[in-house]
C-alpha positions, 0 to 999 in steps of 0.5 A: 863745473860751469858757472850759473848765473841767476837771471829773470825772464818773462814767459808766456804762462803756457811755456811755464806750465809745459816747463813745469809738466816736463820738470815733473816728468824728468824729476828735475827743477825748472832751471834744469828743465830750461838749461837742458832745452837750451843745451839741446837747441845749441847743439842742434844748431851746431849740428845744422851749421856743420851739415850746411858747411859739409854741403857747402864743401861737397858742392865746392868739390863737385864743381872742382871735379867738373872743371878738372876732369876734362883736364885730367882727360887731356893730360891722361888720354883714355 
């Protein structure tokens, strides 16, 4: 189980009210709501980074193919 750390933060009242409402809906503690939201954010950020990386790789592969195709056509005339 992950180690938990107690901390004190300051938030706008509206966010605290939102968290309290969400805690009631989820039947969870306020701490659990904040932990879940941060975990969801971290997972989304990781997905976004992976998507960005895959798109960059795809672009590199397209560029390589564009440079390599003329060479292939030279070596293996159609």
